[in-house]
N, C-alpha and C positions, 0 to 999 in steps of 0.2 A: 568699579571696585567697591562703593561704598555699599551698594544696595545688595550686592553679592555677599559682603562680609556682615552685614546688618542680618541679612536672612538666616545665614549660617551660625552666628552667634547665638541670636534668638533661640534657634533650635538646641544649641549645646547647652545653654545655660538654663532652659527649661527641662531637659533630662538629668542634668549633671550638678546643676548648682553652680554655686562660687565660692572660692576661696581666694584670698590676698594672694599676692603672686611675691615670691621671695627672688633676692638677687645673688644667687649660687651657681649660675649656668655658663658653662664654657661650650663653644663651638668650633670645631676646626674643620678646615677643607684642605684636602690635598690630592695632588695630581702627580705621577711620576714621569720619567722620561718615555715611558711606553705607553702612557695614557690611562693606566689605571688609576681609580678614583676613589677617594674616601671622603664622607660627609660624616662627621661625629659630633654627637651633643652629649654632653655630660652633665648631670646635675647633683647639686648636693642637699637640695630643697631648704633646708635652713642654713644659716651661717655656720661652717663648719660642720654641716650633716649631721650625724650621729655623734660625732665629738670623738669616734673611735677609730684608730687606727691599726691596721692590720700588721702585727710585729715582724712578721718576715717580708711581707711585700712592701710595707710603707704606703700603702693605699689608704687613704680617708674614706670610711664608709659613709653613703647618706642615710638619710632617714626616711627614704620614699614611701614608708607606710602610711605618712600622714596624708598621701594621696587620696588613698580610700575613706570612703563614707563610712564610720562605725557602726551607722544604723543598718541593720538588715531589710534584705528584700528592695535595696534600691539599686539602680543601675552602675553606681560606682562603689558598691558594697563591699567590705572585705570578705574573703573566702578563698579557699585553696585554688591555686594555681589561675587566681584571677590577674589580669594585668589593670593597673591601674590608669584613670584618666591621666594624661600628661600633654602638655603643651609643646613639646620637643617635635621638631619636624625637619630632620635631615633629610635631604633630597637628593638624587643623582638622575640626571635627564639623560638620556642617550637620544640627541637630537637629530634631525635630517641634514643631511650634505656634512658629517661629521662634526657638529656642532654640539660637544657634550659640556654638562655643566655638574659640578658639585657645588651644593650651596645649604646653607643654614644658619641659625642666629641663637642668641641668646635673648632673654626679656618677657619670660612668661608669656601672658595671652597674646602679647603683642608679636611673638614670634611668626605665627602662621599670617596674620595680613603683610607682615614684610616680605615672608618668603613668595606669598601668593603673587605680589604687585611685582617683584624683582623678575620671577619666571615669565610675567606676561610682557613687562619692559622688553625682557632679552628674545623671547620667541613670538610673541605677538607684535612686537612694534621694532623688532630686528635693530634694538641697540646693542651697542658695544658692552662688554662688562663695566668699563668706566663710566660711560654715558648712563647706565642703568643706575649704578651707585651715586652719582652725581643728582639723579633725578628725584625731586621733592616727591613724598609719599604722604598718605593718609593713614591714619589708624581708626580701626572701627572693631573693637576687641571687646565687646560684650555691655558696653555702656550706652545710654540714650544719647549720649555726646558724641562726635566724630570729631577727632584731633587733625587739624589739617598743618601741614609744614608752611608756614608764611611765605615760603619761595615759590609757592605756586602763585599763577597768573591770578590777577583780581578777577577776569571773569570766570574763571574754574571756581573760585571761592564762592563769588555770587551765586553761580549756579547750583552749587550744593547747598547754599542758605535756604534754597527755594522749599525744600523738603527736609531739611535737617537742622539740630542743633550744634552748631559749627564754634569749635574754639581753635583759634587761629594762633600759632606759637612757632617760635624759632627753634630750629634742632641745635641745641647749642652743645659744647663740649660734655661729651658723656651724659647726656641727658636721660638717652634710654626712653624717650619719649617715642619712637618710631624703632625700637628694638635694634638689636646690635649686630646684624648679618656680616657674612663674609663668605666668599666664593672663589671658586678657580675655574678656568674653561681650559678646554683643549680644542682648538679649531683647526683641523687638518694638519695635527703635529704642532701648531703652534701652543704655547701655555699661555696662560693670563691669570691674574689674580687681584681681587680687590678686597677691601676690608670697609668696615663702617668708619666714614671719613672722619667725624668728630670724637672718637675715641682715642685718646693719647696712648691705650693699650693696643689697639687692634694693629696688626702688622699682616702685609702681604709680601712674600720674599720669594725668589727664585734661586736655584741651585743646578749647577750644572753635573 
């Protein structure tokens, strides 16, 4: 995972540059009784977004224009009909043997590493949703340093140290160090849900 993520973010930062992350993103994953799935990520960008609420709808508008590069002739320059660089990564996977998944996260640039690893845990290593969310992860989101959950085995951490600058840390309550994912699955009609375990606000709920 570390090598793939390092190479991916090296290319991304070279082309698009770097902006500090903000903490105003929400993700939800939903599956209904018929197996229809939604993975929805919404962000305000800055705290309270544009601080403008639509009077009839009560919706708080974001200030996503800040995603753009104000300089002309750059990959992320502002222009008509352009879509800005975004870290949001809602995913719906229609897997083999009726193993379907809706997944996403909040956490700025940390979103993609979290989503990437969780999908791999579930489909490459055949983990259950619960096991995947309890599996310690790494974060490689554009810095030279690799963030490692210290719950990983010492053998794995020592192996990563051979070629990387490692910072080992605990994933404490709402730390946000490894993003804040949640997901639902439908496996042959049976529904499962999981949320970011350290977060006091994350919930997984089923209804009849």
